[in-house]
MIZA-747428 format. One line per field, with one value per atom (N, C-alpha, C): residue number from 1; y, z, x. Coordinates in Angstrom, 2 decimals. Example, Ala and Ser with C-alpha at 12.3 -4.5 7.8 and 13.67 -1.06 7.14 Angstrom:
BEGIN
k: (1	1	1	2	2	2)
py: (-5.69	-4.50	-3.30	-2.25	-1.06	0.03)
pz: (7.80	7.80	7.80	7.08	7.14	7.87)
px: (13.19	12.30	13.20	12.85	13.67	12.90)
This chain:
BEGIN
k: (1	1	1	2	2	2	3	3	3	4	4	4	5	5	5	6	6	6	7	7	7	8	8	8	9	9	9	10	10	10	11	11	11	12	12	12	13	13	13	14	14	14	15	15	15	16	16	16	17	17	17	18	18	18	19	19	19	20	20	20	21	21	21	22	22	22	23	23	23	24	24	24	25	25	25	26	26	26	27	27	27	28	28	28	29	29	29	30	30	30	31	31	31	32	32	32	33	33	33	34	34	34	35	35	35	36	36	36	37	37	37	38	38	38	39	39	39	40	40	40	41	41	41	42	42	42	43	43	43	44	44	44	45	45	45	46	46	46	47	47	47	48	48	48	49	49	49	50	50	50	51	51	51	52	52	52	53	53	53	54	54	54	55	55	55	56	56	56	57	57	57	58	58	58	59	59	59	60	60	60	61	61	61	62	62	62	63	63	63	64	64	64	65	65	65	66	66	66	67	67	67	68	68	68	69	69	69	70	70	70	71	71	71	72	72	72	73	73	73	74	74	74	75	75	75	76	76	76	77	77	77	78	78	78	79	79	79	80	80	80	81	81	81	82	82	82	83	83	83	84	84	84	85	85	85	86	86	86	87	87	87	88	88	88	89	89	89	90	90	90	91	91	91	92	92	92	93	93	93	94	94	94	95	95	95	96	96	96	97	97	97	98	98	98	99	99	99	100	100	100	101	101	101	102	102	102	103	103	103	104	104	104	105	105	105	106	106	106	107	107	107	108	108	108	109	109	109	110	110	110	111	111	111	112	112	112	113	113	113	114	114	114	115	115	115	116	116	116	117	117	117	118	118	118	119	119	119	120	120	120	121	121	121	122	122	122	123	123	123	124	124	124	125	125	125	126	126	126	127	127	127	128	128	128	129	129	129	130	130	130	131	131	131	132	132	132	133	133	133	134	134	134	135	135	135	136	136	136	137	137	137	138	138	138	139	139	139	140	140	140	141	141	141	142	142	142	143	143	143	144	144	144	145	145	145	146	146	146	147	147	147	148	148	148	149	149	149	150	150	150	151	151	151	152	152	152	153	153	153	154	154	154	155	155	155	156	156	156	157	157	157	158	158	158	159	159	159	160	160	160	161	161	161	162	162	162	163	163	163	164	164	164	165	165	165	166	166	166	167	167	167	168	168	168	169	169	169	170	170	170	171	171	171	172	172	172	173	173	173	174	174	174	175	175	175	176	176	176	177	177	177	178	178	178	179	179	179	180	180	180	181	181	181	182	182	182	183	183	183	184	184	184	185	185	185	186	186	186	187	187	187	188	188	188	189	189	189	190	190	190	191	191	191	192	192	192	193	193	193	194	194	194	195	195	195	196	196	196	197	197	197	198	198	198	199	199	199	200	200	200	201	201	201	202	202	202	203	203	203	204	204	204	205	205	205	206	206	206	207	207	207	208	208	208	209	209	209	210	210	210	211	211	211	212	212	212	213	213	213	214	214	214	215	215	215	216	216	216	217	217	217	218	218	218	219	219	219	220	220	220	221	221	221	222	222	222	223	223	223	224	224	224	225	225	225	226	226	226	227	227	227	228	228	228	229	229	229	230	230	230	231	231	231	232	232	232	233	233	233	234	234	234	235	235	235	236	236	236	237	237	237	238	238	238	239	239	239	240	240	240	241	241	241	242	242	242	243	243	243	244	244	244	245	245	245	246	246	246	247	247	247	248	248	248	249	249	249	250	250	250	251	251	251	252	252	252	253	253	253	254	254	254	255	255	255	256	256	256	257	257	257)
py: (81.81	80.42	79.95	80.78	80.41	80.19	81.05	80.89	79.58	79.24	77.99	76.82	76.85	75.73	75.64	76.86	76.90	76.32	76.67	76.12	74.62	74.11	72.67	71.91	72.46	71.78	71.71	72.77	72.76	71.69	71.53	70.51	69.13	68.94	67.62	67.32	68.37	68.13	67.80	68.46	68.18	66.76	66.33	64.98	63.94	64.26	63.32	63.24	64.40	64.39	63.62	63.73	62.98	61.49	61.11	59.66	59.17	60.01	59.60	59.47	60.34	60.31	59.25	58.85	57.83	56.44	55.57	54.20	53.44	52.52	51.74	50.82	50.62	49.73	48.32	47.49	46.11	45.15	43.91	42.87	42.53	42.55	42.25	43.27	44.53	45.59	45.41	45.03	44.80	43.68	42.60	41.46	41.83	42.59	43.01	43.87	44.76	45.61	44.77	43.76	42.90	42.15	41.71	40.98	41.89	43.11	44.07	44.36	44.53	44.81	43.66	42.41	41.25	41.17	41.45	41.40	42.45	43.65	44.70	44.34	43.79	43.39	42.27	41.28	40.17	40.65	41.57	42.10	42.85	43.63	44.38	43.44	42.33	41.37	40.70	40.32	39.70	40.64	41.91	42.91	43.07	43.04	43.19	41.95	40.74	39.48	39.17	39.70	39.39	39.95	39.10	39.57	40.53	41.30	42.21	41.42	42.01	41.34	40.83	41.58	41.17	39.91	39.77	38.58	37.36	37.52	36.41	35.96	36.89	36.56	35.81	36.27	35.60	34.18	33.98	32.64	31.73	32.26	31.49	31.09	32.02	31.74	30.67	30.76	29.76	28.37	28.31	27.02	26.45	27.33	26.89	26.40	27.11	26.73	25.38	25.18	23.92	22.75	22.99	21.95	21.61	22.65	22.44	21.66	22.02	21.32	19.86	19.59	18.20	17.42	18.04	17.38	17.06	18.01	17.79	16.64	16.62	15.54	14.19	14.17	12.92	12.44	13.39	13.04	12.49	13.16	12.70	11.31	11.11	9.81	8.72	9.02	8.04	7.73	8.78	8.59	7.73	8.03	7.25	5.80	5.62	4.26	3.46	4.12	3.44	3.09	4.07	3.83	2.69	2.71	1.67	0.31	0.29	-0.96	-1.47	-0.55	-0.93	-1.46	-0.77	-1.23	-2.60	-2.80	-4.09	-5.18	-4.83	-5.79	-6.13	-5.12	-5.34	-6.24	-6.00	-6.82	-8.26	-8.43	-9.79	-10.52	-9.79	-10.40	-10.78	-9.89	-10.15	-11.39	-11.48	-12.62	-13.91	-13.85	-15.03	-15.45	-14.45	-14.76	-15.39	-14.86	-15.41	-16.85	-17.09	-18.45	-19.41	-18.94	-19.77	-20.12	-19.12	-19.35	-20.35	-20.18	-21.10	-22.52	-22.64	-23.96	-24.63	-23.86	-24.41	-24.88	-24.09	-24.43	-25.72	-25.84	-27.05	-28.27	-28.08	-29.18	-29.57	-28.57	-28.85	-29.70	-29.36	-30.11	-31.54	-31.67	-33.00	-33.85	-33.22	-33.95	-34.38	-33.53	-33.90	-35.09	-35.07	-36.18	-37.48	-37.37	-38.54	-38.95	-38.15	-38.46	-37.92	-37.12	-36.54	-35.16	-35.18	-33.92	-32.98	-33.50	-32.62	-31.85	-32.54	-31.85	-30.85	-31.22	-30.32	-29.03	-29.18	-27.99	-27.11	-27.72	-26.94	-26.15	-26.80	-26.13	-25.05	-25.37	-24.39	-23.17	-23.39	-22.27	-21.31	-21.87	-21.02	-20.13	-20.77	-20.02	-19.02	-19.42	-18.53	-17.32	-17.54	-16.42	-15.47	-15.99	-15.15	-14.37	-14.62	-13.84	-14.50	-15.77	-16.45	-16.77	-16.23	-16.35	-17.80	-18.58	-19.97	-20.76	-20.48	-21.18	-20.77	-19.52	-19.06	-19.79	-19.93	-20.69	-22.15	-22.73	-24.14	-24.41	-23.51	-23.69	-23.54	-22.59	-22.44	-23.71	-24.36	-25.61	-26.71	-26.76	-27.75	-27.55	-26.29	-26.01	-26.30	-25.99	-26.22	-27.71	-28.53	-29.97	-30.78	-30.12	-30.84	-31.82	-31.47	-32.33	-31.87	-32.79	-32.47	-31.56	-31.21	-30.32	-30.44	-29.89	-29.91	-29.01	-29.43	-28.61	-27.29	-26.19	-24.89	-23.90	-23.64	-22.75	-21.29	-20.92	-19.55	-19.33	-20.31	-20.23	-20.34	-21.16	-21.31	-19.98	-19.31	-18.01	-17.00	-17.02	-16.09	-16.21	-17.44	-17.63	-17.45	-17.83	-17.59	-16.09	-15.32	-13.86	-13.25	-13.68	-13.13	-13.42	-14.65	-15.03	-14.38	-14.31	-13.72	-12.24	-11.56	-10.13	-9.90	-10.95	-10.85	-11.54	-11.62	-12.05	-13.52	-14.37	-15.80	-16.32	-16.78	-17.25	-18.41	-19.35	-20.50	-20.06	-19.11	-18.60	-17.86	-17.11	-16.40	-17.39	-18.48	-19.50	-20.12	-20.56	-21.22	-20.25	-19.00	-18.01	-17.74	-17.72	-17.55	-18.69	-19.92	-21.06	-20.87	-20.32	-20.09	-19.07	-18.01	-16.99	-17.54	-18.35	-18.91	-19.86	-20.54	-21.54	-21.08	-19.88	-19.39	-20.22	-20.68	-21.49	-20.63	-20.43	-19.62	-18.14	-17.76	-16.36	-16.26	-15.09	-14.92	-15.11	-15.83	-16.13	-14.83	-14.74	-13.53	-13.93	-14.19	-14.66	-13.58	-12.32	-11.23	-11.18	-11.35	-11.39	-12.62	-13.73	-14.95	-14.72	-14.08	-13.78	-12.91	-11.85	-10.95	-11.69	-12.58	-13.34	-14.31	-14.98	-15.88	-15.13	-13.94	-13.11	-12.78	-12.38	-12.07	-13.30	-14.44	-15.66	-16.11	-16.01	-16.43	-15.59	-14.29	-13.42	-13.71	-14.33	-14.73	-16.14	-16.73	-18.02	-19.23	-19.04	-20.17	-20.88	-22.11	-22.82	-23.08	-23.54	-23.82	-22.55	-21.42	-20.15	-19.75	-20.09	-19.81	-20.60	-21.85	-22.66	-22.08	-21.73	-21.19	-19.85	-19.06	-17.78	-18.03	-19.05	-19.43	-19.84	-20.57	-21.01	-19.83	-18.83	-17.62	-16.95	-16.78	-16.16	-17.10	-18.38	-19.38	-19.40	-19.35	-19.48	-18.15	-17.10	-15.81	-15.78	-16.31	-16.37	-15.19	-14.24	-13.09	-12.07	-12.32	-11.43	-11.73	-10.79	-11.02	-12.14	-12.96	-14.08	-13.55	-14.22	-13.82	-15.04	-15.70	-16.96	-16.75	-15.63	-15.35	-15.29	-14.61	-14.54	-15.91	-16.65	-18.00	-18.87	-18.84	-19.64	-19.21	-17.90	-17.40	-17.93	-17.93	-18.42	-19.95	-20.64	-22.10	-22.49	-21.76	-22.05	-21.89	-20.83	-20.63	-21.76	-22.18	-23.28	-24.59	-24.81	-26.04	-26.11	-24.96	-24.91	-25.27	-25.03	-25.36	-26.75	-27.54	-28.94	-29.24	-28.29	-28.54	-29.29	-30.55	-31.41	-30.94	-30.43	-29.96	-28.82	-27.94	-26.83	-27.35	-28.40	-28.98	-29.58	-30.28	-30.88	-29.80	-28.75	-27.69	-26.92	-26.76	-26.09	-26.87	-28.19	-29.03	-28.83	-28.80	-28.62	-27.25	-26.20	-24.85	-24.65	-25.20	-25.02	-25.77	-26.86	-27.64	-27.00	-26.23	-25.64	-24.16	-23.55	-22.13	-21.95	-21.18	-20.98	-20.28	-20.65	-20.03	-18.59	-17.70	-16.28	-15.88)
pz: (87.68	87.98	87.28	87.23	86.52	85.05	84.50	83.08	82.87	83.80	83.68	83.74	84.68	84.80	83.55	83.06	81.88	80.69	80.57	79.46	79.58	80.75	80.95	80.64	81.08	80.81	79.31	78.57	77.10	76.43	76.87	76.28	76.53	77.74	78.07	77.20	76.95	76.09	74.67	74.11	72.74	72.64	73.65	73.64	73.70	74.55	74.67	73.36	72.67	71.36	70.35	70.35	69.40	69.61	70.93	71.19	70.72	70.84	70.43	68.91	68.11	66.64	66.05	66.60	66.05	66.31	65.28	65.49	66.39	67.11	68.00	67.19	67.61	66.92	67.46	66.66	67.11	66.58	67.07	66.60	65.12	64.71	63.29	62.36	62.77	61.95	61.81	62.92	62.89	61.92	61.94	61.06	59.59	59.26	57.88	57.37	58.25	57.85	57.55	58.37	58.14	56.82	56.49	55.22	54.04	54.11	53.02	52.85	54.00	53.92	53.25	53.55	52.96	51.46	51.03	49.60	48.82	49.42	48.75	48.65	49.72	49.72	48.72	48.62	47.67	46.24	45.96	44.60	44.22	45.17	44.90	44.66	45.44	45.30	43.93	43.48	42.16	41.07	41.24	40.24	40.15	41.33	41.35	40.79	41.01	40.59	39.13	38.50	37.10	36.18	35.17	34.24	33.25	32.60	31.58	30.47	29.76	28.69	27.60	27.23	26.17	26.56	27.80	28.26	28.16	28.51	28.42	26.99	26.05	24.62	24.13	24.56	24.15	24.66	25.91	26.47	25.69	25.32	24.56	23.20	22.54	21.23	21.34	22.41	22.61	22.79	23.58	23.83	22.54	21.75	20.48	19.52	19.47	18.59	19.01	20.32	20.83	20.48	20.62	20.29	18.81	17.96	16.51	16.13	16.73	16.45	16.83	17.99	18.44	17.48	16.99	16.03	14.74	14.27	13.05	13.24	14.41	14.68	14.73	15.30	15.36	13.97	13.11	11.73	10.97	11.11	10.44	10.93	12.23	12.80	12.28	12.18	11.69	10.22	9.44	8.02	7.81	8.57	8.47	8.85	9.90	10.37	9.30	8.66	7.62	6.44	6.03	4.89	5.19	6.42	6.81	6.81	7.28	7.28	5.87	4.96	3.57	2.91	3.16	2.57	3.11	4.41	5.00	4.43	4.25	3.68	2.24	1.47	0.08	0.00	0.88	0.90	1.26	2.20	2.62	1.48	0.77	-0.36	-1.47	-1.72	-2.74	-2.38	-1.11	-0.67	-0.79	-0.44	-0.55	-2.00	-2.91	-4.33	-4.88	-4.51	-4.97	-4.48	-3.25	-2.70	-3.47	-3.86	-4.63	-5.99	-6.66	-7.97	-7.86	-6.84	-6.62	-6.39	-5.67	-5.39	-6.68	-7.55	-8.83	-9.68	-9.67	-10.45	-9.93	-8.62	-8.04	-8.34	-8.30	-8.64	-10.11	-10.99	-12.42	-12.64	-11.96	-12.10	-11.57	-10.49	-9.94	-10.90	-11.53	-12.50	-13.70	-14.12	-15.23	-14.83	-13.63	-13.14	-13.13	-12.86	-12.83	-14.21	-15.22	-16.58	-16.89	-16.01	-16.21	-16.85	-18.12	-18.78	-19.04	-19.32	-19.55	-18.29	-17.14	-15.88	-15.59	-15.96	-15.76	-16.55	-17.81	-18.65	-18.04	-17.53	-16.93	-15.71	-14.86	-13.66	-14.01	-14.97	-15.39	-16.01	-16.74	-17.37	-16.31	-15.24	-14.15	-13.58	-13.28	-12.68	-13.67	-14.94	-15.96	-16.20	-16.24	-16.40	-15.21	-14.07	-12.88	-12.87	-13.87	-13.98	-13.40	-13.00	-12.42	-13.54	-13.46	-14.52	-14.81	-13.78	-13.98	-14.69	-14.33	-14.96	-16.42	-16.73	-18.12	-18.99	-18.51	-19.26	-19.37	-18.27	-18.21	-19.24	-19.31	-20.24	-21.69	-21.93	-23.27	-23.74	-22.83	-23.17	-23.51	-22.82	-23.13	-24.55	-24.92	-26.28	-27.33	-27.02	-27.98	-28.23	-27.18	-27.28	-27.53	-27.49	-27.70	-26.59	-25.36	-24.20	-23.53	-23.43	-22.76	-23.56	-24.76	-25.64	-27.05	-28.01	-29.37	-29.48	-30.28	-30.47	-31.14	-30.55	-31.06	-30.76	-31.77	-31.57	-31.35	-31.91	-31.70	-30.22	-29.62	-28.18	-27.39	-27.84	-27.15	-27.13	-28.29	-28.38	-27.46	-27.42	-26.56	-25.11	-24.61	-23.19	-22.95	-23.91	-23.76	-23.69	-24.51	-24.51	-23.17	-22.59	-21.29	-20.21	-20.20	-19.19	-19.47	-20.76	-21.12	-20.77	-20.90	-20.55	-19.07	-18.27	-16.83	-16.47	-17.51	-17.31	-16.93	-17.48	-17.28	-18.29	-17.85	-18.78	-19.65	-19.08	-19.86	-20.94	-20.58	-21.58	-22.69	-22.32	-23.32	-24.27	-23.73	-24.56	-25.56	-25.09	-25.98	-26.97	-26.54	-27.46	-28.56	-28.23	-29.22	-30.23	-29.76	-30.67	-31.66	-31.14	-32.03	-33.11	-32.73	-33.72	-34.69	-34.20	-35.05	-36.10	-35.75	-36.65	-37.31	-36.93	-37.50	-37.06	-35.84	-35.29	-34.50	-35.03	-34.34	-34.45	-35.19	-35.35	-36.59	-37.19	-38.36	-37.98	-38.83	-38.54	-38.45	-37.38	-37.16	-36.32	-36.99	-36.28	-35.41	-35.78	-34.96	-33.61	-33.64	-32.38	-31.58	-32.27	-31.58	-30.87	-31.57	-30.96	-29.71	-29.80	-28.65	-27.46	-27.72	-26.64	-26.02	-26.85	-26.30	-25.48	-25.92	-25.18	-23.79	-23.73	-22.42	-21.51	-22.06	-21.26	-20.85	-21.77	-21.48	-20.36	-20.40	-19.33	-18.00	-18.05	-16.82	-16.39	-17.07	-16.64	-17.26	-18.29	-18.93	-19.86	-19.47	-20.15	-21.63	-21.98	-23.38	-24.23	-23.63	-24.35	-24.55	-23.60	-23.74	-24.92	-25.04	-26.18	-27.50	-27.52	-28.74	-29.13	-28.13	-28.41	-29.02	-28.49	-29.09	-30.54	-30.82	-32.19	-33.10	-32.55	-33.34	-33.80	-32.89	-33.24	-34.14	-33.90	-34.67	-36.12	-36.36	-37.70	-38.29	-37.51	-38.00	-38.12	-37.10	-37.10	-36.29	-36.97	-36.29	-35.82	-36.06	-35.64	-36.51	-36.63	-37.44	-36.84	-37.70	-37.23	-36.45	-35.32	-34.47	-33.67	-34.17	-33.56	-32.12	-31.87	-30.50	-29.52	-29.92	-29.07	-28.97	-30.07	-30.06	-29.03	-29.05	-28.09	-26.65	-26.42	-25.07	-24.54	-25.41	-24.97	-24.89	-25.78	-25.68	-24.38	-23.99	-22.74	-21.54	-21.55	-20.43	-20.37	-21.52	-21.55	-21.12	-21.57	-21.21	-19.71	-19.13	-17.68	-16.91	-17.52	-16.87	-17.29	-17.93	-18.20	-19.55	-20.47	-21.78	-22.66	-23.02	-23.76	-25.20	-25.82	-27.20	-27.30	-26.29	-26.27	-26.11	-25.33	-25.12	-26.43	-27.17	-28.45	-29.46	-29.52	-30.50	-30.15	-28.88	-28.46	-28.94	-28.83	-29.27	-30.76	-31.55	-32.99	-33.32	-32.65	-32.94	-32.55	-31.42	-30.95	-31.83	-32.37	-33.23	-34.61	-35.02	-36.35	-36.34	-35.15	-35.05	-34.67	-35.47	-35.15	-33.78	-33.07	-31.77	-31.99	-31.07	-31.19	-30.07)
px: (-33.49	-33.77	-34.99	-35.98	-37.21	-36.91	-36.05	-35.73	-34.97	-34.12	-33.36	-34.27	-35.22	-36.16	-37.00	-37.42	-38.27	-37.51	-36.23	-35.42	-35.25	-35.02	-34.82	-36.06	-37.20	-38.47	-38.69	-38.33	-38.53	-37.69	-36.46	-35.59	-36.13	-36.68	-37.25	-38.46	-39.26	-40.44	-40.00	-38.97	-38.51	-37.95	-37.21	-36.67	-37.75	-38.81	-39.93	-40.66	-40.82	-41.51	-40.75	-39.41	-38.58	-38.71	-38.82	-38.96	-40.31	-41.36	-42.69	-42.78	-42.08	-42.19	-41.27	-40.11	-39.18	-39.72	-39.72	-40.22	-39.26	-39.77	-38.91	-37.98	-36.73	-35.77	-35.94	-36.60	-36.91	-35.85	-35.87	-34.94	-35.19	-36.44	-36.79	-36.17	-36.22	-35.66	-34.15	-33.53	-32.09	-31.74	-32.50	-32.25	-32.41	-33.49	-33.72	-32.57	-32.08	-30.96	-29.71	-29.47	-28.31	-28.43	-29.66	-29.89	-29.61	-30.14	-29.91	-28.43	-27.75	-26.32	-25.57	-25.96	-25.31	-25.55	-26.80	-27.14	-26.35	-26.30	-25.54	-24.06	-23.54	-22.13	-21.86	-22.79	-22.63	-22.67	-23.62	-23.72	-22.46	-21.93	-20.71	-19.52	-19.48	-18.38	-18.44	-19.68	-19.83	-19.41	-19.82	-19.45	-17.94	-17.27	-15.82	-15.12	-15.74	-15.11	-15.33	-16.41	-16.72	-15.65	-15.16	-14.13	-14.74	-13.95	-14.48	-15.14	-16.06	-16.82	-15.89	-14.86	-13.94	-13.18	-12.78	-12.07	-12.97	-14.26	-15.21	-15.37	-15.43	-15.56	-14.33	-13.15	-11.92	-11.86	-12.28	-12.31	-13.25	-14.41	-15.39	-14.83	-14.15	-13.57	-12.48	-11.67	-10.62	-11.21	-12.26	-12.92	-13.49	-14.16	-14.75	-13.67	-12.54	-11.43	-10.85	-10.74	-10.19	-11.12	-12.41	-13.40	-13.33	-13.26	-13.18	-11.93	-10.79	-9.53	-9.62	-10.23	-10.39	-11.27	-12.34	-13.21	-12.47	-11.64	-10.86	-9.87	-9.23	-8.28	-8.98	-10.17	-10.94	-11.32	-11.72	-12.10	-10.90	-9.74	-8.52	-8.11	-8.21	-7.83	-8.75	-10.04	-11.00	-10.75	-10.47	-10.19	-8.95	-7.89	-6.65	-6.89	-7.67	-7.96	-8.71	-9.69	-10.46	-9.56	-8.71	-7.82	-6.85	-6.31	-5.37	-6.06	-7.30	-8.05	-8.32	-8.65	-8.91	-7.65	-6.51	-5.25	-4.87	-5.05	-4.73	-5.63	-6.92	-7.86	-7.50	-7.07	-6.68	-5.46	-4.48	-3.27	-3.59	-4.50	-4.87	-5.58	-6.47	-7.16	-6.17	-5.21	-4.20	-3.38	-2.99	-2.19	-2.99	-4.27	-5.12	-5.29	-5.41	-5.56	-4.29	-3.13	-1.86	-1.67	-2.09	-1.99	-2.89	-4.05	-4.98	-4.39	-3.78	-3.16	-2.01	-1.18	-0.07	-0.57	-1.67	-2.23	-2.72	-3.38	-3.84	-2.65	-1.58	-0.39	0.25	0.38	0.94	0.09	-1.22	-2.13	-1.99	-1.77	-1.60	-0.33	0.75	2.00	1.83	1.06	0.81	-0.02	-1.03	-1.86	-1.02	-0.07	0.82	1.67	2.17	3.00	2.21	0.92	0.05	-0.44	-0.09	-0.53	-1.92	-2.48	-3.82	-3.66	-3.25	-2.87	-4.04	-5.20	-6.36	-6.71	-6.68	-6.93	-5.81	-4.60	-3.47	-3.66	-4.12	-4.36	-5.45	-6.49	-7.59	-7.12	-6.36	-5.85	-4.82	-3.94	-2.93	-3.59	-4.69	-5.40	-5.96	-6.49	-7.02	-5.90	-4.78	-3.66	-3.07	-2.97	-2.40	-3.30	-4.60	-5.53	-5.49	-5.09	-4.93	-3.63	-2.77	-1.53	-0.30	-0.37	0.80	1.79	2.99	3.99	4.36	4.64	5.04	3.94	2.70	1.58	1.41	1.71	1.62	2.64	3.86	4.87	4.45	4.01	3.60	2.50	1.53	0.42	0.89	1.81	2.37	3.06	3.77	4.46	3.46	2.32	1.29	0.77	0.51	0.02	1.09	2.35	3.42	3.64	3.47	3.71	2.44	1.29	0.02	-0.29	0.05	-0.24	-1.53	-2.47	-3.73	-4.63	-4.20	-4.97	-4.41	-5.11	-4.58	-3.36	-2.40	-1.22	-1.61	-1.17	-1.58	-0.45	0.38	1.53	1.11	-0.04	-0.51	-0.82	-1.49	-1.75	-0.46	0.45	1.74	2.48	2.53	3.20	2.53	1.21	0.46	0.91	0.97	1.32	2.81	3.64	5.08	5.37	4.70	4.92	4.57	3.45	3.03	4.07	4.57	5.56	6.92	7.29	8.59	8.63	7.49	7.43	7.69	7.47	7.74	9.07	9.94	11.34	11.48	10.62	10.79	11.80	12.98	14.02	13.55	12.82	12.34	11.36	10.46	9.52	10.26	11.29	12.09	12.77	13.26	13.93	12.95	11.79	10.84	10.20	9.99	9.47	10.49	11.76	12.83	12.80	12.57	12.47	11.32	10.18	9.03	9.39	10.08	10.48	11.53	12.45	13.51	12.95	11.85	11.26	9.96	9.49	8.24	7.04	7.04	5.95	4.99	3.79	2.78	3.03	4.07	4.43	5.32	5.39	6.24	7.70	8.43	9.84	10.64	11.45	12.24	13.45	14.57	15.76	16.38	16.19	16.73	16.03	14.70	13.95	14.33	14.55	14.97	16.30	17.24	18.55	18.38	17.56	17.35	16.76	15.82	15.19	16.18	16.99	18.00	19.03	19.36	20.32	19.77	18.50	17.88	17.90	17.50	17.44	18.84	19.80	21.18	21.77	21.53	22.04	21.36	20.18	19.48	19.87	20.89	21.42	20.76	19.93	19.25	20.25	20.63	21.73	21.45	20.26	19.95	20.04	19.66	19.77	21.22	22.08	23.50	24.08	23.65	24.10	23.56	22.26	21.66	22.30	22.65	23.30	24.68	25.38	26.66	26.48	25.39	25.11	24.79	24.10	23.79	25.08	26.04	27.31	28.15	28.01	28.77	28.32	26.99	26.44	25.96	26.02	25.52	24.01	23.31	21.83	21.29	20.66	20.07	21.08	22.35	23.43	24.64	25.57	26.77	27.62	28.18	29.01	30.21	30.48	31.59	32.03	33.08	33.52	34.00	34.64	35.11	33.93	32.86	31.66	31.00	31.02	30.44	31.14	32.47	33.23	32.92	32.80	32.52	31.20	30.16	28.85	28.82	29.50	29.58	30.27	31.30	32.00	31.08	30.27	29.34	28.33	27.83	26.87	27.53	28.77	29.49	29.75	30.10	30.32	29.05	27.90	26.62	26.12	27.02	26.70	26.08	26.08	25.49	26.50	26.18	27.10	27.28	26.22	26.33	27.35	27.31	28.27	29.69	29.86	31.20	31.73	30.86	31.29	31.66	30.81	31.07	32.34	32.61	33.84	35.07	35.00	36.12	36.39	35.29	35.43	36.03	35.49	35.96	37.42	37.81	39.18	40.19	39.73	40.65	40.79	39.75	39.79	40.15	40.24	40.53	41.99	42.74	44.16	44.32	45.33	45.61	46.03	45.63	45.98	46.89)
């Protein structure tokens, strides 16, 4: 029994010593432990949630590529817009210039109607220098006839050529007359024939008659009465009286086939 008591007393002393050496567990200590546990848990969660480094790099490259593509598209769109604006502006300027030339030409015709030929020549010159085909022919006719200016066939040929090159039938007709007569240019009946042919095919009645005369008389082309009659008929159908008279003569003198 003494040994049992002695043993029990020893255990009680060891327990009491353990209580004296262990620090007391206070509420503050409990709170600090909870905070540490939360921080450790948060850090572990972030570590688990963070993507691998390679994935982050790929995402960054994708974003950079998308930004670059958008910038390129914006630059292209701006360039196209500027070009479109410039083209539209150029077209508007061209239209305004053409309207101005047409207005000068109309004013020139009105001045001619009023007998103000010098003013007509001045206005026609503006429009002709601007490249208006009708005004170029109109001005050539003024020089050929000496209206509002001194008669000058060299100038007439110059303006007729410009208009004829742009397929003006009237300019082709009058330029052919200049070549046929050697007025303002060296005489060349072959060129006259070619010009009358162009104008005649474009429906110019006087040229159809002249072309008939070329075939009738062998001017600038080999004589061919059949072709002469064909062109005289076309001119006569368009009201040319000279062609009608010549047709009567040819038909009366040409044996029927």
